[in-house]
Biopython code that builds the backbone (N, CA, C, O; Angstrom):
import numpy as np
from Bio.PDB.StructureBuilder import StructureBuilder

atoms = [
    (1, "MET", "N", (0.839, -1.172, 0.000)),
    (1, "MET", "CA", (0.000, 0.000, 0.000)),
    (1, "MET", "C", (0.894, 1.249, 0.000)),
    (1, "MET", "O", (1.971, 1.246, 0.597)),
    (2, "LYS", "N", (0.448, 2.292, -0.661)),
    (2, "LYS", "CA", (1.229, 3.526, -0.792)),
    (2, "LYS", "C", (0.586, 4.674, -0.008)),
    (2, "LYS", "O", (-0.634, 4.726, 0.153)),
    (3, "CYS", "N", (1.417, 5.577, 0.467)),
    (3, "CYS", "CA", (0.964, 6.782, 1.168)),
    (3, "CYS", "C", (0.213, 7.679, 0.180)),
    (3, "CYS", "O", (0.672, 7.896, -0.941)),
    (4, "PHE", "N", (-0.932, 8.191, 0.601)),
    (4, "PHE", "CA", (-1.700, 9.072, -0.288)),
    (4, "PHE", "C", (-1.097, 10.468, -0.365)),
    (4, "PHE", "O", (-1.465, 11.250, -1.242)),
    (5, "MET", "N", (-0.180, 10.792, 0.538)),
    (5, "MET", "CA", (0.452, 12.113, 0.515)),
    (5, "MET", "C", (1.682, 12.142, -0.405)),
    (5, "MET", "O", (1.812, 13.023, -1.255)),
    (6, "CYS", "N", (2.581, 11.164, -0.223)),
    (6, "CYS", "CA", (3.857, 11.214, -0.950)),
    (6, "CYS", "C", (4.141, 9.963, -1.774)),
    (6, "CYS", "O", (5.154, 9.889, -2.469)),
    (7, "LYS", "N", (3.253, 8.989, -1.695)),
    (7, "LYS", "CA", (3.398, 7.706, -2.410)),
    (7, "LYS", "C", (4.500, 6.819, -1.839)),
    (7, "LYS", "O", (4.942, 5.877, -2.497)),
    (8, "GLY", "N", (4.949, 7.117, -0.611)),
    (8, "GLY", "CA", (5.934, 6.266, 0.062)),
    (8, "GLY", "C", (5.284, 4.975, 0.540)),
    (8, "GLY", "O", (4.067, 4.807, 0.451)),
    (9, "GLU", "N", (6.103, 4.075, 1.045)),
    (9, "GLU", "CA", (5.625, 2.788, 1.556)),
    (9, "GLU", "C", (5.011, 2.959, 2.947)),
    (9, "GLU", "O", (5.488, 3.761, 3.750)),
    (10, "LEU", "N", (3.955, 2.201, 3.223)),
    (10, "LEU", "CA", (3.320, 2.218, 4.533)),
    (10, "LEU", "C", (3.712, 0.972, 5.307)),
    (10, "LEU", "O", (3.857, -0.113, 4.744)),
    (11, "GLU", "N", (3.882, 1.154, 6.621)),
    (11, "GLU", "CA", (4.123, 0.001, 7.478)),
    (11, "GLU", "C", (3.169, 0.055, 8.658)),
    (11, "GLU", "O", (2.806, 1.131, 9.133)),
    (12, "ASN", "N", (2.771, -1.117, 9.123)),
    (12, "ASN", "CA", (1.852, -1.206, 10.257)),
    (12, "ASN", "C", (2.606, -0.922, 11.547)),
    (12, "ASN", "O", (3.661, -1.500, 11.807)),
    (13, "LYS", "N", (2.048, -0.025, 12.347)),
    (13, "LYS", "CA", (2.633, 0.347, 13.638)),
    (13, "LYS", "C", (1.507, 0.675, 14.608)),
    (13, "LYS", "O", (0.364, 0.888, 14.203)),
    (14, "LEU", "N", (1.842, 0.713, 15.883)),
    (14, "LEU", "CA", (0.929, 1.223, 16.901)),
    (14, "LEU", "C", (1.320, 2.667, 17.173)),
    (14, "LEU", "O", (2.484, 2.960, 17.447)),
    (15, "THR", "N", (0.346, 3.569, 17.096)),
    (15, "THR", "CA", (0.599, 4.989, 17.336)),
    (15, "THR", "C", (-0.362, 5.510, 18.394)),
    (15, "THR", "O", (-1.250, 4.793, 18.855)),
    (16, "ASN", "N", (-0.171, 6.759, 18.768)),
    (16, "ASN", "CA", (-1.083, 7.430, 19.689)),
    (16, "ASN", "C", (-1.932, 8.420, 18.900)),
    (16, "ASN", "O", (-1.421, 9.145, 18.047)),
    (17, "PHE", "N", (-3.231, 8.447, 19.191)),
    (17, "PHE", "CA", (-4.181, 9.358, 18.556)),
    (17, "PHE", "C", (-4.490, 10.457, 19.558)),
    (17, "PHE", "O", (-4.834, 10.164, 20.703)),
    (18, "LEU", "N", (-4.374, 11.707, 19.155)),
    (18, "LEU", "CA", (-4.617, 12.841, 20.037)),
    (18, "LEU", "C", (-5.662, 13.744, 19.406)),
    (18, "LEU", "O", (-5.573, 14.067, 18.222)),
    (19, "LEU", "N", (-6.656, 14.156, 20.193)),
    (19, "LEU", "CA", (-7.698, 15.050, 19.712)),
    (19, "LEU", "C", (-7.986, 16.097, 20.772)),
    (19, "LEU", "O", (-8.235, 15.760, 21.929)),
    (20, "ASP", "N", (-7.953, 17.364, 20.386)),
    (20, "ASP", "CA", (-8.264, 18.477, 21.287)),
    (20, "ASP", "C", (-9.671, 18.958, 20.974)),
    (20, "ASP", "O", (-9.910, 19.546, 19.920)),
    (21, "LEU", "N", (-10.613, 18.706, 21.896)),
    (21, "LEU", "CA", (-12.001, 19.120, 21.713)),
    (21, "LEU", "C", (-12.259, 20.531, 22.241)),
    (21, "LEU", "O", (-13.392, 21.010, 22.200)),
    (22, "GLY", "N", (-11.231, 21.187, 22.728)),
    (22, "GLY", "CA", (-11.399, 22.520, 23.303)),
    (22, "GLY", "C", (-11.596, 22.441, 24.807)),
    (22, "GLY", "O", (-10.890, 23.108, 25.563)),
    (23, "THR", "N", (-12.556, 21.628, 25.246)),
    (23, "THR", "CA", (-12.808, 21.459, 26.677)),
    (23, "THR", "C", (-12.144, 20.211, 27.236)),
    (23, "THR", "O", (-12.039, 20.046, 28.452)),
    (24, "CYS", "N", (-11.699, 19.336, 26.350)),
    (24, "CYS", "CA", (-11.080, 18.078, 26.762)),
    (24, "CYS", "C", (-10.061, 17.639, 25.717)),
    (24, "CYS", "O", (-10.282, 17.805, 24.518)),
    (25, "ILE", "N", (-8.969, 17.090, 26.167)),
    (25, "ILE", "CA", (-7.981, 16.486, 25.271)),
    (25, "ILE", "C", (-8.105, 14.980, 25.434)),
    (25, "ILE", "O", (-8.054, 14.458, 26.548)),
    (26, "ILE", "N", (-8.266, 14.291, 24.318)),
    (26, "ILE", "CA", (-8.409, 12.838, 24.321)),
    (26, "ILE", "C", (-7.142, 12.225, 23.719)),
    (26, "ILE", "O", (-6.699, 12.614, 22.639)),
    (27, "ILE", "N", (-6.578, 11.269, 24.433)),
    (27, "ILE", "CA", (-5.423, 10.528, 23.953)),
    (27, "ILE", "C", (-5.801, 9.056, 23.933)),
    (27, "ILE", "O", (-6.245, 8.508, 24.942)),
    (28, "VAL", "N", (-5.626, 8.419, 22.782)),
    (28, "VAL", "CA", (-5.852, 6.983, 22.674)),
    (28, "VAL", "C", (-4.510, 6.359, 22.311)),
    (28, "VAL", "O", (-3.932, 6.663, 21.268)),
    (29, "LYS", "N", (-4.024, 5.484, 23.185)),
    (29, "LYS", "CA", (-2.709, 4.863, 23.004)),
    (29, "LYS", "C", (-2.833, 3.535, 22.265)),
    (29, "LYS", "O", (-3.873, 2.878, 22.315)),
    (30, "ASN", "N", (-1.755, 3.147, 21.578)),
    (30, "ASN", "CA", (-1.643, 1.840, 20.923)),
    (30, "ASN", "C", (-2.690, 1.602, 19.842)),
    (30, "ASN", "O", (-3.305, 0.538, 19.782)),
    (31, "VAL", "N", (-2.885, 2.602, 18.992)),
    (31, "VAL", "CA", (-3.862, 2.511, 17.910)),
    (31, "VAL", "C", (-3.198, 1.854, 16.693)),
    (31, "VAL", "O", (-2.151, 2.320, 16.244)),
    (32, "PRO", "N", (-3.793, 0.770, 16.149)),
    (32, "PRO", "CA", (-3.249, 0.160, 14.938)),
    (32, "PRO", "C", (-3.316, 1.160, 13.776)),
    (32, "PRO", "O", (-4.386, 1.681, 13.463)),
    (33, "SER", "N", (-2.181, 1.421, 13.148)),
    (33, "SER", "CA", (-2.091, 2.463, 12.127)),
    (33, "SER", "C", (-1.194, 2.009, 10.988)),
    (33, "SER", "O", (-0.448, 1.037, 11.105)),
    (34, "GLN", "N", (-1.288, 2.742, 9.879)),
    (34, "GLN", "CA", (-0.347, 2.597, 8.786)),
    (34, "GLN", "C", (0.443, 3.897, 8.749)),
    (34, "GLN", "O", (-0.135, 4.977, 8.626)),
    (35, "VAL", "N", (1.771, 3.792, 8.855)),
    (35, "VAL", "CA", (2.642, 4.960, 8.927)),
    (35, "VAL", "C", (3.569, 4.945, 7.719)),
    (35, "VAL", "O", (4.192, 3.929, 7.413)),
    (36, "CYS", "N", (3.652, 6.087, 7.034)),
    (36, "CYS", "CA", (4.524, 6.199, 5.872)),
    (36, "CYS", "C", (5.978, 6.227, 6.320)),
    (36, "CYS", "O", (6.350, 6.989, 7.212)),
    (37, "THR", "N", (6.797, 5.386, 5.691)),
    (37, "THR", "CA", (8.212, 5.334, 6.033)),
    (37, "THR", "C", (8.975, 6.542, 5.493)),
    (37, "THR", "O", (10.098, 6.809, 5.918)),
    (38, "GLN", "N", (8.370, 7.266, 4.562)),
    (38, "GLN", "CA", (9.033, 8.412, 3.953)),
    (38, "GLN", "C", (8.660, 9.729, 4.635)),
    (38, "GLN", "O", (9.543, 10.482, 5.044)),
    (39, "CYS", "N", (7.351, 10.015, 4.761)),
    (39, "CYS", "CA", (6.933, 11.326, 5.296)),
    (39, "CYS", "C", (6.338, 11.257, 6.704)),
    (39, "CYS", "O", (6.134, 12.293, 7.337)),
    (40, "GLY", "N", (6.057, 10.042, 7.204)),
    (40, "GLY", "CA", (5.529, 9.901, 8.557)),
    (40, "GLY", "C", (4.027, 10.074, 8.681)),
    (40, "GLY", "O", (3.496, 10.021, 9.790)),
    (41, "GLU", "N", (3.322, 10.282, 7.567)),
    (41, "GLU", "CA", (1.866, 10.431, 7.590)),
    (41, "GLU", "C", (1.230, 9.178, 8.198)),
    (41, "GLU", "O", (1.618, 8.056, 7.872)),
    (42, "VAL", "N", (0.252, 9.380, 9.085)),
    (42, "VAL", "CA", (-0.427, 8.281, 9.760)),
    (42, "VAL", "C", (-1.825, 8.154, 9.179)),
    (42, "VAL", "O", (-2.526, 9.150, 9.005)),
    (43, "SER", "N", (-2.228, 6.923, 8.879)),
    (43, "SER", "CA", (-3.596, 6.686, 8.410)),
    (43, "SER", "C", (-4.161, 5.472, 9.148)),
    (43, "SER", "O", (-3.424, 4.674, 9.728)),
    (44, "TYR", "N", (-5.492, 5.356, 9.110)),
    (44, "TYR", "CA", (-6.197, 4.310, 9.839)),
    (44, "TYR", "C", (-7.123, 3.560, 8.887)),
    (44, "TYR", "O", (-7.618, 4.123, 7.911)),
    (45, "SER", "N", (-7.349, 2.283, 9.184)),
    (45, "SER", "CA", (-8.338, 1.527, 8.430)),
    (45, "SER", "C", (-9.723, 2.075, 8.772)),
    (45, "SER", "O", (-9.887, 2.797, 9.755)),
    (46, "ASP", "N", (-10.708, 1.729, 7.961)),
    (46, "ASP", "CA", (-12.080, 2.183, 8.224)),
    (46, "ASP", "C", (-12.566, 1.697, 9.584)),
    (46, "ASP", "O", (-13.221, 2.441, 10.313)),
    (47, "GLU", "N", (-12.249, 0.455, 9.925)),
    (47, "GLU", "CA", (-12.686, -0.102, 11.200)),
    (47, "GLU", "C", (-12.058, 0.647, 12.379)),
    (47, "GLU", "O", (-12.746, 0.963, 13.350)),
    (48, "VAL", "N", (-10.776, 0.926, 12.298)),
    (48, "VAL", "CA", (-10.092, 1.657, 13.370)),
    (48, "VAL", "C", (-10.650, 3.071, 13.481)),
    (48, "VAL", "O", (-10.847, 3.570, 14.589)),
    (49, "ALA", "N", (-10.908, 3.722, 12.349)),
    (49, "ALA", "CA", (-11.483, 5.077, 12.375)),
    (49, "ALA", "C", (-12.859, 5.063, 13.038)),
    (49, "ALA", "O", (-13.177, 5.966, 13.812)),
    (50, "ARG", "N", (-13.677, 4.053, 12.744)),
    (50, "ARG", "CA", (-14.998, 3.944, 13.388)),
    (50, "ARG", "C", (-14.854, 3.753, 14.893)),
    (50, "ARG", "O", (-15.596, 4.352, 15.672)),
    (51, "ASN", "N", (-13.896, 2.915, 15.303)),
    (51, "ASN", "CA", (-13.676, 2.686, 16.734)),
    (51, "ASN", "C", (-13.180, 3.948, 17.432)),
    (51, "ASN", "O", (-13.599, 4.234, 18.553)),
    (52, "LEU", "N", (-12.301, 4.700, 16.792)),
    (52, "LEU", "CA", (-11.845, 5.972, 17.367)),
    (52, "LEU", "C", (-13.018, 6.937, 17.513)),
    (52, "LEU", "O", (-13.128, 7.637, 18.520)),
    (53, "GLU", "N", (-13.886, 6.975, 16.520)),
    (53, "GLU", "CA", (-15.060, 7.848, 16.591)),
    (53, "GLU", "C", (-15.962, 7.459, 17.761)),
    (53, "GLU", "O", (-16.492, 8.335, 18.445)),
    (54, "LYS", "N", (-16.142, 6.168, 17.997)),
    (54, "LYS", "CA", (-16.947, 5.704, 19.134)),
    (54, "LYS", "C", (-16.314, 6.136, 20.459)),
    (54, "LYS", "O", (-17.005, 6.594, 21.368)),
    (55, "ILE", "N", (-15.006, 5.987, 20.552)),
    (55, "ILE", "CA", (-14.301, 6.383, 21.780)),
    (55, "ILE", "C", (-14.470, 7.883, 22.016)),
    (55, "ILE", "O", (-14.762, 8.301, 23.137)),
    (56, "VAL", "N", (-14.292, 8.688, 20.982)),
    (56, "VAL", "CA", (-14.430, 10.145, 21.106)),
    (56, "VAL", "C", (-15.861, 10.510, 21.491)),
    (56, "VAL", "O", (-16.066, 11.329, 22.386)),
    (57, "ASN", "N", (-16.843, 9.921, 20.835)),
    (57, "ASN", "CA", (-18.243, 10.242, 21.138)),
    (57, "ASN", "C", (-18.626, 9.850, 22.559)),
    (57, "ASN", "O", (-19.418, 10.544, 23.197)),
    (58, "SER", "N", (-18.078, 8.755, 23.061)),
    (58, "SER", "CA", (-18.404, 8.342, 24.430)),
    (58, "SER", "C", (-17.734, 9.237, 25.465)),
    (58, "SER", "O", (-18.138, 9.252, 26.627)),
    (59, "THR", "N", (-16.715, 9.981, 25.052)),
    (59, "THR", "CA", (-15.962, 10.837, 25.968)),
    (59, "THR", "C", (-16.474, 12.273, 25.987)),
    (59, "THR", "O", (-16.202, 13.009, 26.935)),
    (60, "ARG", "N", (-17.205, 12.681, 24.959)),
    (60, "ARG", "CA", (-17.661, 14.079, 24.853)),
    (60, "ARG", "C", (-18.417, 14.558, 26.078)),
    (60, "ARG", "O", (-18.298, 15.724, 26.457)),
    (61, "SER", "N", (-19.193, 13.682, 26.707)),
    (61, "SER", "CA", (-19.972, 14.088, 27.873)),
    (61, "SER", "C", (-19.171, 14.015, 29.170)),
    (61, "SER", "O", (-19.660, 14.422, 30.224)),
    (62, "ASN", "N", (-17.947, 13.501, 29.099)),
    (62, "ASN", "CA", (-17.074, 13.402, 30.258)),
    (62, "ASN", "C", (-16.591, 14.796, 30.655)),
    (62, "ASN", "O", (-16.274, 15.612, 29.789)),
    (63, "SER", "N", (-16.533, 15.070, 31.940)),
    (63, "SER", "CA", (-16.131, 16.397, 32.395)),
    (63, "SER", "C", (-14.621, 16.512, 32.636)),
    (63, "SER", "O", (-14.146, 17.560, 33.074)),
    (64, "ALA", "N", (-13.874, 15.457, 32.357)),
    (64, "ALA", "CA", (-12.427, 15.494, 32.570)),
    (64, "ALA", "C", (-11.759, 16.404, 31.547)),
    (64, "ALA", "O", (-12.239, 16.530, 30.421)),
    (65, "GLU", "N", (-10.663, 17.032, 31.929)),
    (65, "GLU", "CA", (-9.913, 17.882, 31.003)),
    (65, "GLU", "C", (-9.026, 17.048, 30.087)),
    (65, "GLU", "O", (-8.787, 17.423, 28.939)),
    (66, "ILE", "N", (-8.542, 15.923, 30.591)),
    (66, "ILE", "CA", (-7.714, 15.015, 29.802)),
    (66, "ILE", "C", (-8.241, 13.598, 30.009)),
    (66, "ILE", "O", (-8.444, 13.160, 31.141)),
    (67, "ALA", "N", (-8.459, 12.888, 28.906)),
    (67, "ALA", "CA", (-8.898, 11.496, 28.976)),
    (67, "ALA", "C", (-7.896, 10.658, 28.182)),
    (67, "ALA", "O", (-7.609, 10.944, 27.020)),
    (68, "ILE", "N", (-7.368, 9.615, 28.836)),
    (68, "ILE", "CA", (-6.391, 8.745, 28.185)),
    (68, "ILE", "C", (-6.938, 7.324, 28.180)),
    (68, "ILE", "O", (-7.354, 6.798, 29.213)),
    (69, "PHE", "N", (-6.929, 6.707, 26.986)),
    (69, "PHE", "CA", (-7.459, 5.362, 26.826)),
    (69, "PHE", "C", (-6.429, 4.486, 26.124)),
    (69, "PHE", "O", (-5.563, 4.980, 25.401)),
    (70, "ASN", "N", (-6.536, 3.178, 26.349)),
    (70, "ASN", "CA", (-5.785, 2.206, 25.578)),
    (70, "ASN", "C", (-6.749, 1.658, 24.533)),
    (70, "ASN", "O", (-7.825, 1.173, 24.884)),
    (71, "TYR", "N", (-6.389, 1.724, 23.273)),
    (71, "TYR", "CA", (-7.269, 1.322, 22.176)),
    (71, "TYR", "C", (-7.834, -0.083, 22.378)),
    (71, "TYR", "O", (-9.046, -0.278, 22.288)),
    (72, "GLU", "N", (-6.975, -1.057, 22.649)),
    (72, "GLU", "CA", (-7.419, -2.448, 22.783)),
    (72, "GLU", "C", (-8.415, -2.613, 23.918)),
    (72, "GLU", "O", (-9.380, -3.365, 23.786)),
    (73, "THR", "N", (-8.200, -1.926, 25.027)),
    (73, "THR", "CA", (-9.118, -2.021, 26.163)),
    (73, "THR", "C", (-10.481, -1.440, 25.805)),
    (73, "THR", "O", (-11.509, -1.990, 26.201)),
    (74, "GLN", "N", (-10.502, -0.339, 25.061)),
    (74, "GLN", "CA", (-11.755, 0.328, 24.726)),
    (74, "GLN", "C", (-12.593, -0.461, 23.721)),
    (74, "GLN", "O", (-13.818, -0.495, 23.844)),
    (75, "ILE", "N", (-11.969, -1.090, 22.738)),
    (75, "ILE", "CA", (-12.769, -1.814, 21.752)),
    (75, "ILE", "C", (-13.229, -3.168, 22.293)),
    (75, "ILE", "O", (-14.184, -3.750, 21.778)),
    (76, "ALA", "N", (-12.559, -3.668, 23.323)),
    (76, "ALA", "CA", (-12.950, -4.922, 23.928)),
    (76, "ALA", "C", (-14.152, -4.742, 24.860)),
    (76, "ALA", "O", (-14.865, -5.697, 25.168)),
    (77, "ALA", "N", (-14.359, -3.496, 25.303)),
    (77, "ALA", "CA", (-15.439, -3.220, 26.269)),
    (77, "ALA", "C", (-16.802, -3.242, 25.616)),
    (77, "ALA", "O", (-17.812, -3.029, 26.288)),
]
sb = StructureBuilder()
sb.init_structure("model")
sb.init_model(0)
sb.init_chain("A")
sb.init_seg("    ")
for serial, (resi, resn, name, xyz) in enumerate(atoms, 1):
    if name == "N":
        sb.init_residue(resn, " ", resi, " ")
    sb.init_atom(name, np.array(xyz, "f"), 0.0, 1.0, " ", f" {name:<3s}", serial, name[0])
structure = sb.get_structure()
């Protein structure tokens, strides 16, 4: 598979996903990703993107300023 940004090679890695909602920062650790070996661009499969969206949506009502999750723990729940 090729990077859509630079056409470099992609390799499977675990990365951290960070999202700033303004009132809360969400960090999801150990997310299965495809990372470009040339430019470092990170992309996710459709399934992983859906799971990240579920994690973010379940956290929006949380009053914490910072929420940190482990990807595998969250999708297993």
